[in-house]
C-alpha positions in Angstrom: -40.7 -12.1 -12.1 -40.3 -8.7 -12.8 -37.7 -5.6 -12.2 -38.2 -3.5 -9.3 -39.9 -0.8 -9.5 -36.8 1.3 -7.3 -34.7 -0.1 -10.2 -36.9 0.4 -13.2 -35.8 3.8 -15.4 -39.3 4.8 -15.9 -42.6 3.6 -14.9 -46.3 3.3 -17.2 -49.7 2.7 -15.7 -49.6 -0.9 -16.3 -46.6 -0.6 -14.0 -49.0 0.7 -11.3 -51.4 -1.0 -11.3 -50.4 -4.7 -10.8 -48.3 -3.1 -7.3 -49.7 -4.9 -4.4 -50.5 -1.8 -3.1 -52.9 -0.3 -5.7 -56.7 -1.1 -6.5 -57.0 -2.6 -9.4 -59.6 -1.8 -11.4 -59.3 1.9 -9.9 -61.1 5.4 -11.1 -58.0 6.5 -11.5 -55.3 6.7 -15.1 -51.5 6.9 -13.1 -48.8 8.9 -16.1 -45.6 9.7 -15.4 -44.1 13.0 -14.5 -41.5 14.6 -16.5 -39.3 15.1 -13.7 -38.7 11.0 -13.0 -36.1 11.7 -11.8 -32.6 9.8 -9.4 -34.5 9.8 -6.6 -37.6 9.1 -6.8 -40.7 8.4 -10.4 -43.3 11.1 -10.0 -46.9 9.4 -11.2 -50.0 11.7 -13.0 -53.4 10.4 -11.2 -55.9 11.6 -13.8 -59.9 11.0 -14.0 -60.5 8.4 -16.9 -63.2 11.0 -17.7 -60.9 13.8 -18.0 -57.8 11.2 -20.4 -60.7 10.3 -21.9 -61.2 14.2 -23.4 -57.5 14.4 -23.9 -57.5 11.4 -26.3 -60.6 11.5 -28.1 -60.9 15.6 -27.8 -64.4 17.7 -27.2 -67.0 19.6 -29.0 -67.8 23.4 -27.8 -68.9 25.5 -29.7 -69.0 23.1 -32.6 -65.2 23.8 -32.4 -63.1 20.4 -31.4 -60.3 21.3 -28.7 -58.4 18.7 -26.6 -57.9 19.8 -23.0 -54.9 18.1 -21.2 -55.4 15.7 -17.8 -54.8 18.1 -15.2 -53.8 15.4 -12.6 -56.4 15.1 -9.3 -52.8 14.4 -7.8 -49.2 13.7 -8.2 -48.3 9.9 -6.4 -45.0 9.5 -6.3 -42.7 6.7 -5.6 -38.9 6.6 -4.3 -36.6 4.5 -5.3 -34.5 4.7 -1.7 -34.4 1.1 0.3 -34.7 1.1 3.4 -32.5 -1.3 5.8 -35.0 -1.3 9.1 -38.9 0.5 9.3 -36.8 2.6 12.0 -35.1 3.8 9.1 -38.0 4.7 6.6 -39.9 6.1 10.0 -36.7 9.0 10.0 -37.3 9.7 6.4 -40.9 10.5 6.8 -40.0 12.4 10.2 -37.9 14.8 7.8 -40.6 15.9 5.5 -42.8 17.0 8.6 -40.0 18.7 9.4 -40.2 20.8 6.3 -43.9 20.5 7.0 -44.2 21.6 9.8 -42.2 25.2 8.4 -43.4 25.3 4.5 -47.4 24.2 4.8 -49.6 25.2 3.6 -48.3 28.0 1.8 -45.1 27.4 0.5 -44.9 23.7 0.2 -47.1 21.7 -2.8 -48.8 19.2 0.4 -48.1 15.6 0.7 -49.0 12.5 2.9 -45.8 9.8 2.8 -47.1 6.6 3.2 -44.7 3.8 3.6 -46.3 0.4 2.4 -45.3 -3.6 2.1 -43.6 -4.1 -1.7 -44.3 -8.2 -2.1 -41.8 -9.0 -4.9 -40.0 -12.8 -5.3 -42.6 -13.5 -1.9 -41.1 -11.6 0.0 -42.3 -7.6 1.5 -40.3 -4.6 1.7 -40.6 -1.4 2.6 -41.2 1.4 -0.2 -41.7 5.1 0.8 -45.0 6.8 -1.3 -46.6 10.6 -1.1 -49.7 11.4 -2.3 -48.7 15.2 -3.4 -50.9 18.8 -3.8 -50.9 19.0 -8.0 -49.1 22.4 -8.4 -49.6 24.9 -11.8 -46.6 27.1 -11.8 -43.4 27.4 -13.6 -39.8 27.0 -13.0 -38.2 29.6 -11.1 -33.9 28.7 -11.2 -31.9 30.1 -8.7 -28.9 30.5 -11.4 -31.1 32.2 -13.8 -31.9 35.6 -14.9 -34.6 36.6 -12.4 -34.6 40.4 -13.3 -38.3 41.8 -14.2 -38.5 40.4 -17.6 -37.8 37.3 -17.4 -40.0 37.2 -14.0 -42.3 38.6 -17.3 -42.6 35.9 -19.6 -43.0 33.0 -17.0 -47.0 35.2 -15.9 -47.4 34.8 -19.4 -46.2 31.7 -19.8 -48.6 31.0 -17.4 -51.5 32.2 -19.9 -51.7 35.5 -18.3 -52.8 37.4 -21.8 -50.0 40.8 -22.6 -52.3 44.1 -23.1 -52.8 47.8 -21.8 -53.6 46.5 -18.1 -51.1 43.2 -18.6 -48.3 45.8 -17.5 -49.9 46.6 -14.4 -50.8 43.9 -13.9 -47.2 41.9 -14.2 -45.9 44.5 -11.8 -48.6 43.8 -8.8 -47.4 39.7 -9.0 -43.7 40.4 -9.5 -44.4 42.9 -5.6 -45.8 39.8 -4.7 -43.7 37.4 -5.7 -40.5 39.3 -3.6 -43.2 39.7 -0.8 -43.6 35.6 -0.9 -40.2 35.0 -1.4 -38.7 37.1 2.3 -41.4 34.9 3.9 -40.0 31.5 2.0 -36.4 32.3 2.7 -37.4 33.8 5.8 -38.4 30.4 7.2 -35.7 28.3 5.5 -33.4 29.5 7.7 -35.6 30.2 10.6 -35.8 26.3 9.6 -32.0 25.6 9.3 -31.1 27.7 12.6 -33.7 25.0 14.5 -34.0 22.1 13.3 -31.4 21.6 10.9 -32.2 20.4 7.8 -32.3 22.0 4.4 -35.0 20.8 1.7 -33.5 20.0 -1.8 -33.0 23.8 -3.3 -31.0 24.2 -5.9 -33.2 21.1 -8.4 -34.4 21.7 -11.3 -37.9 22.3 -11.2 -38.2 22.0 -7.7 -39.7 25.7 -7.2 -42.5 27.4 -9.1 -44.4 30.2 -9.1 -47.8 30.5 -9.4 -49.3 32.4 -10.9 -50.9 33.8 -7.3 -47.8 34.9 -7.0 -46.8 31.8 -4.4 -43.4 30.5 -4.8 -44.2 26.9 -4.3 -41.9 24.8 -3.2 -42.9 21.2 -4.8 -39.5 18.6 -4.2 -39.3 16.7 -1.1 -36.8 14.0 -2.8 -33.5 14.9 -1.0 -34.0 16.5 2.6 -30.5 17.3 3.8 -29.3 17.5 7.5 -27.6 21.2 7.8 -24.1 20.9 10.6 -22.3 24.5 10.5 -18.5 22.6 10.6 -15.8 22.6 7.8 -17.2 19.2 6.2 -18.9 19.2 3.5 -21.4 16.2 2.9 -22.9 14.6 0.3 -25.9 13.1 0.5 -26.2 8.9 -0.8 -25.1 10.1 -4.6 -22.1 11.7 -3.6 -24.0 15.5 -4.6 -23.1 17.8 -2.3 -27.0 19.1 -1.2 -26.9 20.7 1.3 -24.1 23.5 0.3 -25.7 23.7 -2.8 -29.0 24.3 -1.3 -27.7 27.1 0.8 -26.6 28.1 -2.5 -29.5 28.5 -3.6 -31.0 30.2 -1.4 -29.2 33.3 -1.1 -29.9 33.0 -5.3 -32.9 33.9 -4.6 -32.6 36.7 -2.2 -29.9 38.3 -4.1 -32.1 38.2 -7.4 -35.3 38.3 -6.3 -34.9 41.3 -3.0 -31.5 42.2 -3.8 -29.8 41.7 -0.9 -25.8 40.7 -0.7 -24.4 38.7 1.6 -24.9 40.7 5.3 -21.1 39.5 7.3 -23.2 39.1 10.1 -25.2 36.4 8.4 -23.8 32.3 9.9 -25.4 30.5 8.0 -24.0 32.3 4.3 -20.9 33.4 6.2 -20.0 29.1 6.1 -21.6 27.4 3.3 -20.8 30.8 1.5 -16.8 30.6 1.9 -14.4 31.1 -1.5 -12.3 28.3 0.0 -15.9 25.6 -0.1 -17.4 26.5 -2.1 -14.6 25.8 -4.3 -14.7 22.4 -2.4 -18.1 22.1 -3.4 -18.0 22.2 -6.7 -15.6 20.2 -7.7 -17.7 17.4 -6.2 -20.4 19.0 -8.0 -18.9 18.3 -11.5 -17.3 14.2 -10.5 -21.4 13.3 -9.0 -22.2 14.9 -12.2 -19.2 13.4 -14.2 -20.8 9.8 -12.0 -24.3 9.5 -13.6 -23.2 10.8 -16.7 -20.0 8.9 -17.8 -18.6 9.8 -20.8 
């Protein structure tokens, strides 16, 4: 009996097309995305012709080159196990909350769907998402986010250096800061109005695009926000709510040049020094649990 897909460390094309809810044969090839991890499998949905060009190459102006196949979509298969349909529907509702506040400008648009996963003759509910593919470079809140670093990200996206590139880069940085300000405002409204926050702390969860947009691409770990003194952790023991709010503050501090305002209820609660010390201990405990010595 094949291993449960939710337990496998990673999937390949054959694993995906063997699933009862995937059409086979189809016109698409499924390739593991490098960000697949603890909470979901992430597969690039590739056109078969594009993949053939990548592997066999194409000739242009007498030169042969191998263009990397760009995903048409991203297929996300969540690892979470649901005991009831109501639990699964509740998770979908969390995604809808994020979409309400961030889509379409600040979110990799996604269509979530529930499927019957047939295994050992039994049906289990599995949550999947078919997500927009976003090209961009990761913006890590804990890294340096000054002008030089931002310009390096822009060059990594293929913008060529030159006399006019400096002015274009400065205009791009202004756009990034303007979009980030709006993004932060929307997240804060989400916290205060809907009591939820997406995972902003995970590596690669936020991308900067060539057009200057900041986009959330990971909806794996949406957290309820509670202003009580208890530090809530997710099912893996990670203090995702506190770390996401810390990430939000770092973006505001580094990209917008702001410090904590005494009247900001969110930061006043979650960035309390004593609370942050406890959060750090929980974070260290989480990392030890997934990377035992």
